[in-house]
C-alpha positions as CSV (number, residue, x, y, z in Angstrom):
1,A,11.8,-0.7,1.3
2,R,13.5,2.4,0.1
3,T,16.6,0.4,-0.8
4,G,14.7,-1.3,-3.6
5,C,16.2,-4.6,-2.3
6,Y,13.3,-5.5,0.0
7,D,10.1,-7.1,-1.3
8,V,7.3,-5.6,0.9
9,F,4.7,-7.9,-0.5
10,A,6.7,-11.1,0.3
11,R,8.4,-9.6,3.4
12,R,11.9,-10.7,2.5
13,W,15.2,-9.4,1.1
14,Q,15.6,-10.0,-2.6
15,G,18.9,-11.9,-3.0
16,S,19.4,-11.1,-6.6
17,H,19.1,-7.3,-5.9
18,L,21.5,-7.5,-3.0
19,E,24.0,-9.4,-5.1
20,A,23.7,-6.9,-7.9
21,A,24.2,-4.0,-5.5
22,G,27.2,-5.7,-3.8
23,A,25.5,-5.5,-0.5
24,P,26.8,-7.4,2.6
25,A,24.6,-10.0,4.3
26,L,21.7,-8.2,5.9
27,P,19.9,-9.1,9.1
28,P,16.3,-10.3,9.3
29,V,13.7,-7.5,9.3
30,V,11.6,-7.2,12.4
31,R,8.4,-5.3,13.1
32,A,8.2,-2.1,15.1
33,G,8.0,-2.9,18.8
34,T,10.4,-5.9,18.6
35,V,13.0,-6.0,21.4
36,V,16.4,-6.4,19.8
37,G,18.5,-6.2,22.9
38,T,19.6,-3.9,25.7
39,V,22.0,-0.9,25.9
40,A,25.5,-2.3,25.9
41,S,27.7,0.8,25.5
42,G,27.7,4.5,24.6
43,T,27.3,8.0,26.0
44,L,23.7,7.4,27.3
45,L,24.9,4.5,29.4
46,E,28.0,6.3,30.6
47,S,25.9,9.4,31.6
48,G,23.5,7.3,33.7
49,A,20.5,8.2,31.5
50,V,20.0,4.5,30.8
51,S,21.2,1.3,32.3
52,S,22.4,-2.0,31.0
53,A,18.8,-3.3,31.5
54,T,17.3,-0.6,29.2
55,L,15.6,-2.2,26.2
56,V,16.5,-1.3,22.7
57,V,13.4,-1.6,20.5
58,A,12.9,-1.5,16.7
59,G,11.1,1.6,15.7
60,G,10.5,3.1,12.3
61,H,10.6,6.2,10.0
62,D,9.3,9.5,11.4
63,H,6.2,10.0,9.2
64,P,4.8,6.5,9.5
65,L,5.4,6.5,13.3
66,A,3.4,9.7,13.5
67,A,0.7,8.1,11.3
68,S,0.7,5.0,13.6
69,V,-0.5,7.3,16.5
70,V,-3.4,8.5,14.4
71,R,-4.4,5.0,13.3
72,R,-4.4,3.8,17.0
73,I,-7.2,6.4,17.4
74,D,-8.9,5.9,14.1
75,P,-7.9,2.6,12.4
76,T,-9.4,3.6,9.0
77,A,-7.6,7.0,8.9
78,I,-5.5,8.3,6.0
79,V,-2.8,10.6,7.3
80,D,-1.7,13.8,5.6
81,S,1.6,14.3,7.3
82,L,3.0,17.8,6.7
83,G,6.7,18.1,7.7
84,T,9.8,18.7,5.6
85,A,8.1,16.3,3.1
86,N,4.3,15.8,2.7
87,L,3.6,12.2,3.2
88,V,0.1,10.8,2.5
89,Y,-0.2,7.5,4.4
90,G,-2.7,4.8,4.3
91,E,-2.9,1.0,4.8
92,T,-4.6,-1.7,2.8
93,A,-5.0,-5.5,3.1
94,V,-4.7,-5.7,-0.7
95,V,-1.3,-7.3,-1.2
96,A,-1.2,-7.8,-5.0
97,P,2.0,-6.1,-6.4
98,R,1.2,-3.1,-8.5
99,S,2.8,0.1,-9.7
100,D,1.7,3.7,-9.5
101,P,3.9,6.8,-10.2
102,Y,2.3,8.7,-7.3
103,I,2.8,6.2,-4.5
104,A,5.2,3.7,-3.1
105,F,4.6,0.7,-1.0
106,S,6.1,-0.3,2.3
107,V,5.4,-2.4,5.4
108,P,2.7,-0.9,7.7
109,A,4.2,1.3,10.4
110,L,3.5,-1.2,13.2
111,G,4.2,-4.2,11.1
112,G,0.7,-5.5,10.6
113,P,-0.8,-7.4,7.7
114,G,-1.2,-5.8,4.2
115,V,0.9,-3.0,2.9
116,A,1.3,0.7,3.5
117,C,0.8,3.2,0.7
118,L,2.9,6.3,0.7
119,G,2.7,9.3,-1.5
120,V,5.6,11.7,-1.0
121,Y,6.0,15.3,-2.1
122,E,9.0,17.5,-1.1
123,F,6.7,20.2,0.4
124,A,9.2,22.4,2.2
125,A,11.6,22.4,-0.7
126,S,8.9,23.4,-3.1
127,L,8.3,26.6,-1.1
128,A,12.0,27.5,-1.3
129,P,11.5,30.2,-4.0
130,S,9.1,32.1,-1.8
131,R,11.1,32.2,1.4
132,S,13.1,35.4,0.8
133,N,12.3,39.1,0.7
134,D,8.8,40.2,0.1
135,A,7.6,36.7,-1.0
136,G,8.8,35.3,2.3
137,N,6.8,37.9,4.2
138,S,3.8,37.1,2.1
139,L,4.2,33.3,2.9
140,R,4.5,33.9,6.6
141,A,1.4,36.2,6.6
142,F,-0.7,33.6,4.8
143,L,0.4,30.8,7.1
144,A,-0.3,32.9,10.2
145,A,-3.8,33.9,9.0
146,E,-6.9,32.5,10.8
147,E,-8.5,31.8,7.4
148,A,-7.4,31.5,3.8
149,S,-8.1,34.5,1.7
150,G,-8.3,35.1,-2.1
151,G,-9.2,32.8,-4.9
152,P,-7.3,30.2,-6.7
153,G,-4.5,31.1,-9.1
154,D,-4.6,30.4,-12.9
155,A,-4.3,26.8,-14.0
156,Q,-1.1,27.3,-16.0
157,P,1.0,28.9,-13.2
158,I,-0.1,26.1,-10.8
159,L,0.9,23.4,-13.2
160,R,4.2,25.1,-14.0
161,A,4.9,25.5,-10.3
162,L,4.3,21.8,-9.8
163,R,6.8,20.9,-12.5
164,Q,9.4,23.3,-11.1
165,S,9.0,22.2,-7.5
166,L,9.3,18.5,-8.6
167,G,12.4,19.2,-10.7
168,I,10.7,17.9,-13.8
169,A,11.7,20.8,-16.0
170,A,15.5,21.6,-16.0
171,Q,14.7,25.1,-17.3
172,H,11.6,27.2,-17.0
173,D,9.1,27.0,-19.8
174,N,9.9,29.4,-22.6
175,G,12.5,31.1,-20.6
176,E,10.0,32.3,-18.0
177,Q,11.1,33.3,-14.5
178,A,10.7,30.9,-11.6
179,I,7.4,31.2,-9.8
180,D,7.8,32.6,-6.3
181,D,4.2,33.5,-5.4
182,P,3.5,31.7,-2.1
183,R,-0.2,31.2,-2.9
184,T,0.6,29.5,-6.2
185,L,3.2,27.2,-4.7
186,L,1.0,26.2,-1.8
187,E,-1.8,25.5,-4.3
188,A,0.5,23.4,-6.4
189,G,1.5,21.3,-3.4
190,C,-2.2,20.8,-2.5
191,F,-3.1,19.7,-6.0
192,Y,-0.3,17.2,-5.9
193,A,-1.5,15.9,-2.6
194,R,-5.0,15.5,-4.1
195,R,-3.4,13.2,-6.8
196,M,-1.5,11.3,-4.1
197,L,-4.7,10.9,-2.1
198,A,-6.5,9.5,-5.1
199,A,-3.8,7.0,-5.8
200,V,-3.7,5.9,-2.1
201,R,-7.4,5.4,-2.1
202,A,-7.3,3.6,-5.5
203,A,-4.9,1.1,-3.9
204,G,-7.6,0.0,-1.5
205,T,-7.1,2.1,1.6
206,G,-10.8,3.0,1.8
207,S,-12.5,6.3,2.3
208,G,-11.6,7.0,5.9
209,R,-11.2,10.5,7.4
210,I,-8.1,12.5,6.4
211,Y,-6.0,13.7,9.4
212,S,-3.5,16.5,8.7
213,V,-0.6,16.5,11.2
214,G,2.9,17.9,11.5
215,G,4.3,21.4,11.8
216,W,2.6,22.8,8.7
217,A,-0.7,21.6,9.9
218,R,-0.6,24.3,12.6
219,S,-1.6,26.8,9.9
220,K,-5.4,27.2,9.8
221,A,-5.2,29.0,6.5
222,L,-3.1,26.2,4.9
223,L,-5.5,23.5,6.1
224,Q,-8.5,25.5,4.7
225,L,-6.7,25.7,1.4
226,R,-5.9,22.0,1.4
227,A,-9.5,21.1,2.4
228,S,-10.9,23.1,-0.5
229,V,-8.5,21.6,-3.0
230,L,-8.9,18.0,-1.7
231,G,-12.7,18.4,-1.5
232,V,-13.0,16.8,2.0
233,P,-12.9,17.9,5.6
234,L,-9.6,17.6,7.3
235,V,-9.1,16.5,10.9
236,T,-6.3,17.6,13.2
237,L,-5.2,16.3,16.6
238,D,-4.1,18.2,19.7
239,E,-0.7,16.7,19.8
240,E,2.4,18.6,18.7
241,E,4.9,15.7,18.8
242,L,3.2,12.8,17.1
243,T,6.5,11.1,16.0
244,A,7.9,11.2,19.5
245,L,4.6,9.9,20.9
246,G,4.6,7.1,18.3
247,A,8.1,6.0,19.3
248,A,7.1,6.1,23.0
249,L,4.0,4.0,22.3
250,V,6.0,1.4,20.4
251,A,8.5,1.2,23.3
252,R,5.6,0.9,25.8
253,D,4.1,-2.0,23.9
254,A,7.5,-3.7,23.7
255,A,7.9,-3.4,27.5
256,G,4.9,-5.7,27.8
257,T,3.5,-3.8,30.8
258,E,-0.1,-3.8,32.0
259,Q,-2.8,-3.3,29.4
260,P,-2.8,0.4,28.5
261,A,-5.8,2.6,28.5
262,P,-7.2,3.6,25.0
263,L,-5.3,6.4,23.5
264,R,-7.3,9.6,23.2
265,R,-6.5,13.0,21.7
266,E,-9.0,15.9,21.0
267,A,-9.7,16.1,17.3
268,H,-10.8,19.2,15.3
269,I,-12.4,19.4,11.9
């Protein structure tokens, strides 16, 4: 979908777009979990880690694969995936094409009906100004805290931090210096997530529980800050490698083995 040449609503390549881009003939798109062959060559085969009978299975992008694990547990979940990027992920059966500046549309992670709604924010990059010297120490101290402390920053710095972190302003407003206060930058990311969440829900994903996952979700203080800005409780799962687990579950399903037991993970609010 990110090529701009694939119609996620009709589930087909757009010939005119491919021609305009000078693209070669592209293969059919298959859903996650489709067996596309076996290992034919390469280092893994030579090392004995796999055999010529090892299946090669279509997978997916890291954030949606992690989201697919959550939705196996809670099919109505909206996933707040906090890695290098912050991805707000939901799915809807509404398939009418529409446009929204805060979200993009793709095929659901496991290839089911409807569309996936994805809001994306460059979360880690937005914190770059606060990762050095005293600001970096302040950021690490906040993330390591058991609870968020202090009140919200002023509205103007938060909005300006948003513009800076998104690269909207080439220069700082009125020649002002870049914002490097960690609390302000974290709040800016949370406010942008609130806008993405509103757009995802407006697209028809429903009002399911919000699950925050990924490396940044290990910070209790950050999740408290996000919950206060989003205005809803956040749920976390006791699973540190959701993307790897998602890929493993896709492969398990593709192998067609015996009916698996329901997936369970302890959840915390």
